[in-house]
Structure formats: structure tokens, C-alpha cells
MARMAR-945405 format. One record per residue (C-alpha): residue in one letter; x, y, z. Coordinates in steps of 0.001 Angstrom, whole numbers, plus 500000, padded with zeros to 6 digits. Each point is the difference from the previous one (the first is absolute). Layout:
N
AXYZ...
END
This chain:
411
M500165500270499992M502511502032500763K501957499153496815S497170500765498170K499857503274501018K502965500805499683I500232498739496408R496844502963499505N501908502691501767T503245499357497374L497418500307497399R498107503082500886L503613501743500875A500927498554496266V497108501408498202A500735503433501923L503324499990499176L498972499198496222L497121503177500123A502874502364501007V502775499285497398V496847500535497721M499236502905501583M503518501677500237T500528499187495994S497029501676499086A501314502904501812G503562499660498188C498841500564496955S498347503231500393S502641501199501674G503158498486497877F501443497544502562F499340497193497467S499542502285496969G503476499308498500G500058503694499333V500517502672502417T500070499728503358T498442502975502445P501587500152503442Q498367501251503055D501703503537499541G497960500707496831T503395499847497998S500450497450497144S502728497818498606P500258497960497007D499761496178500455V503433498249499424T498243497027497829T498815502424497567K501099503344497706A498264502820500304P497908501990496725I502945501660497623E499237503694500081D499024501360497113T502480503260499360T499386500789496200A498246503056499118P496470500129498949N499188499441496414A500267503821498432D496551498998497751E498090498885503423T497823502034501819T497747499456503360D496658500198499442P497545502018503114I499618496515501835G503510499195499561E500194497501497676I503107500074497000T498985500358496450T502463499417497588L499419502578497128P500892498952496378P503520501203498706E499976502565497730D500377499296496348T502808502344499083T500826497756496411S496834500042497683P496544500835500164G497836496485500721P497513498572497034D497308502168501280V502096503102499822P500249501098496224P503468501548499308P500033503743499515T499482501318496510Y501867503277498238I498392502020497072D502353500376497229P499907503942498819L501143498987496530T497075497310499259G497686500756503165L499978496427500276E499858498022503496G502764497760500649L502372498573502954K503251502062498820N500436503201501269V501219502155497533T497794503257501296N503424501775500061V502406498296497522R501194502405496940P498718498676497082I502794499870497138A499266500977496353I501683497439497646F500945501556496787Y499307497451497520D501482499192496342N496565499168497574V501391499223496477S499338497176498751S503022497998500772A499945501131503547A496955498096500723P499085498057501959Q501228502803502782S500805497924503508G498559500697502549I497347502530498456A496981497977501878K500547501249502941A499046503339499159D496976501768502111V499945502889497576L501485499610496395I500164503193498058E501005499923495834V500997503158498802M501468500438496615V503400500900499202E502123500856496570G499574497964497147G496442498443500305I500787498370502919S499011499591503763R501334500306503310L498638497958503204I500063501053503156A499318496932502770I498992501639503396T500282497588502864N500899499742503759D499663496419499363Y504099499590500317D500927498213503138N501147496574498425N503857500566499541T499788497448496688D497642502005497872V500998501198497245F498910502874497782G500907501354496389P501050500239497420I500334503773500872R500608503611498280S500595503510500017A497821502495501876R497872502880498145P499045503074501551Y496436498729500098M500597496881501236V501854501434503090E497030502207500663L497185497077499597S502437497878502762A499902502900501841A496102500206500640F500268496491501802D503407501685501752S501760496675498620L503669499520500036M500868499712496584V502544497118498334G501210500926496360A502837499629498025G501055503665499325Y497800502790498655S499603502985497336D501284503266500750Q496249501228500999G499705496743501737Y503245500810502350A498785503475500383S496796498757501228I501253497780502649V502407502749501433N497376502978499789N497432498129501743G502578497990502377L499344496587499446Q501602496937500649Y500793497674497190I502174496726499980N502162500121497065G500955496922498103T502973501833497755H500914503463501598D500589499023504266R503309498527500619Y497986497275501740A498290498665496919S502102497177498699S499774498550503679W495975499679499927F499138500554496608F500602496855497328R499440498883496236D498104496707499439P502467498053497742E496653498653498310R498901503053499101V503262501698499157A500457496803497178N496268499855498842F498998503887500005G503504502160500277Y501738501713502842V497488502975500298H497099497502500816S501421498026503230L500467502490502851M498410497819503237I500154500899503337T498985498200502869S497478501017503106K503046499768502285G502352502350497371I497213502591500506K500047499934503780Q503678499811500259M500169502828497071A497670502006502234Q502221499444503054I502852501077498423N498593503199498517S497788500442503555F497025499711497954D496859499807502162T498273496603499792T497227501025502461L497267503022500003G497954501313502464S497377499997497686I499132498891496358P498608502941497731K496237498832499230N499661500084496197F496652497825500163S496719500253502341F499378496403500495V496270498454500029Q499068499147503652Q501116496893501120G497786497250498744K498555501947497328N500451500174496343V499552502546497270A497352499664497479L500814502540497187N496811501236498365G501492500907496659G499903497791496676R501513496614499739S504247499927500246T501234495713499673H502476501079497050V502070502641500263I502571500887497401L502419502591499815S501820500979496869Y503229502148501206S502120499326496850N500492497767497091Y501634498273502105Q498536499815503330Q496704498761500144V498536499176503783Q496704497880500320F498019499315503228I497678497175500436Y497627499539502362S499498496560502189A497181500089501889S500865497007501884T503256502135501923G498441503424499575T502869501255497774Y501814500763497139Y502193498076498205R502945502188497964Y501424498951496717Q502156502507497998F501787499690496879G496850498859498530D498321496730501617R503370499420502072A499281498829503246H502099502095502437L501264497277502560D502969500401502952A502498498512498678E500705498376503940T496835498813500825G498099499640496282E497081502281501252Q497730501771497999L500183503861501121N496254500772500845F498818503328502084K496486500586501562N500030503402498829L500820501910497038F500694503292498998V500262501941497520L501732503718500069F500222502056497104T502341502568500405P502262502592497230T502570498056498452A502671501671497258K503544499277498827I502782502172502414E501172503077497260G503328499304499047D500651496911501661T501862497632497586E498944497071501267G496136500380499936R499196500059503204L496403500635501310D498873502743502656V496747498433501452E497823501992502592T499349498950503412V499486502860501579G496598502193499770S496593498178499009G498804498027497563T496962497647498847G500104496076500059Y498073496678500756Y500050497485502769I499048496512499398T499205497148502028G497487497533499848G499457499577496455K498463504127499767Y501908503112500013A499330503574500902E501175503341498934I502452501702503031K501600503070500811W504072499923501047T501822502458501629R503401500654501103N501749503226501785S503812499501499569E502474497160498943T499957498424503194G496313500081501018A497551497254500055F497329499315497351K496380501074501024F497210498221498050T496489501256499745T496446499624497773P499289502916497212S498626501791502792G502778500164502109M498947497123502861T502956497671501481L500074496997497966T499332497015501395V501855496858498925N500193496082500739R502959498780501883G502331498352498103T503058500203497811S499904503059497687F501240500639496339I500435503658499054A500595500991496339M501376503684499056V498352500551496494D500521502877498122E497147502052499836T498893499836495935L499619496536500210K497089501082501806D498502501613497226T500413497042497713S498284497078502847A497193498265499506I497705498919502662N497814496904498872L498944496712502178N503862499825500327F502022502691500905R503321501100497597L502490502733499272G501709500687496870
END
């Protein structure tokens, strides 16, 4: 009996001890005693457990693109894109002051060049002429014409231009209407005087001491067409010659010769139909323009029915706008070469041709370096289509013999 009571007491003691252990264990978890982390002594200080590494403190600075919102969360801002616009952001576009066309290349302040092109039959096809934003044709002595190609597209160093010939005073004046940097091969006496008197900049392929470094003779043209019809230059050569001579290749603004129609609009003339334009400058030079409704441009032919091509690209010259300007033209009295005097200052009449139709216009110009102003016969500013333009300077006597029917013809 005593033995049984002793066993029961022993069991009660064991159960009590077990309960005490359980209670102490539970208390230790909340106090850190068995947590394996940080123990908290009675004095309130803490010391790291010798068996567990304390977390590494982050000593780096916060990301510069992180901000804390009002409730204390860290939000990461997307990094600023400093490279190029994303697919949803269209690239910036610029308006070409010579054509009014919108493009990705910024030529707003690029100074145009004016190439004086040889235009006898043996000189064609010319190189680089399809780059012309504005092409001007004017007669010289002997019943032949010269071409002035005005463009601001000469940043590609490998572009080739030529063959190049000499300047006449009215060629200088026509180039100055666009404040162009002229590129030619010599000049007549009157041409030289026009350059000097007007303080103009002229890259000279025959009289500049650096010309032989950048101008060159095309051997194939020399062999087939003769030495005088072979002088060429590259875009790089033009820029190098400009730099050597401290000539300007940028401008604060480009002279405004055309008042372009609002972007996205099109000028529809009320005049007669003009899908075939014939310019009979002389017995030697007969020029035709044939309108293509699919492109909305006029394709150029010369020397009768010969397509006018670019020797480098094979592209046929074509233009959105045609301007036929009548002006007094006469031989210079006493000039043994029969050189001409073509008036480019003052006023006159003409035709504007676009979209398969024509309209009578007036032109005025106040000085040898001033821009053209084109108006309607009543004096209102002429609005023209955006695109490339061709300007023909035509002896005013040809207007009296012109016949305007379904097609438009001069001469």
C-alpha cells in the first residue's frame, strides 16, 4: 500500500516537471532564450547569439531613381530614355526651305550650293543633277543653255557633281536669289565683276590655288567628250574648298522664294490644261516636260526627245512645279564671243505650271541678290505646291509667238 502511494507521488512529480518544462519552453520562444537569434538580458541590452550571423547592414546609397511615396513605400521610376524616342514617339521632322517638304533630315539652316552645269549634248547625262531641289535653265552664247542646280543635300562625301562650267553674271545673280554657295569653273569678265561687286562666295575650279586638290577630270568623259566637258567635284571637295576659303556652309535663314501651300494641301490651278510643255529656246536646245498623273510631276526631256537622266543614279529629272519666266535677253554689244545679257532684276510675266494645268503669273526682284517674288496677275502672293521646282528664264520675245492649246508650248 505504501509502495503504491510512493509510485503515484513520483508520477505526479514527473508530470509537474514536464508541465514546467513546457511552460518555460513557451516563454523562451518569445524572449529569445531558445530562438537562436538575439538574446535579451535582464538589463535590456542585446547581444548577438554566438551561433547565428547577424544580418548584413545595407550601406549602399538609395537608387537615384527611387522616391518614397506618402505612405513610405519605395517605388522605382523607369529610367529616363536618353537615347532615342520609343516606338510610340515619332521622330522629329523638319521642313526643307527649298521644297517645303517634310523630312527627318534637318536642313533648315544648311546653305544651298549652286552647281553651274555644262549642258551641251556631249556633257549629258550629268552627275548629281537629280539632287537639285531647284533647277534653273538659262541661255548662254551659241544657242546652248546652262543649268544651275540648287540643293542643300550634299552631306554625303562621295556624291559627285559635274561636268562643271563657267559663270555668267546672270547665273551669279540667279544663284544669289537663294544665297547659294556657287560652284563653277571660271567666269566671264562680267561674271567675275558680279561676284566681286556683290561680295559673293564662289568655289572656283580653275582659278583657285587649291582647286587641283579637290576638282578632278573624269577620264571617261575626257576620252569620249573632250577635256572641257569633264571637270567634276565631290561633296567632300565642296566642303573642303569652303573650309579652306572660310566660306559659309550654314545660314541663319534661307531666302524665301516660294510661298508653299499649307502642309497636306494641294494647289489646283484654274487655268488651262498643261500636260505637255515644250520650250524651244533655240534650234539647238528644245526641251519638253511630260506630266505623269501617277507621280504628280513633270518629266524632263531635252535635245528633242532625249530623257534627261542623272549619270550616277539613272533617275530621270522630274519636278512638281514649273516656272516659265519671260525676261529681256540680248547679245552684249561688242562682245566678241556673242555672250548674252539676261535681265534678272525688275519684273516680268510668266507661267506657273503644276498638276497638269497652268496659270499666268508675275515675277519681281528688287536687286541682284534679292529673292524672287511670285504673284498672281492681280498682285496676290502666289501659293505653290510643295516639291522640287524648275525655273526657265526665257527670252520675252518668245511669249509673243507662244500658242496655248490643250498642251502648253513656247516657241
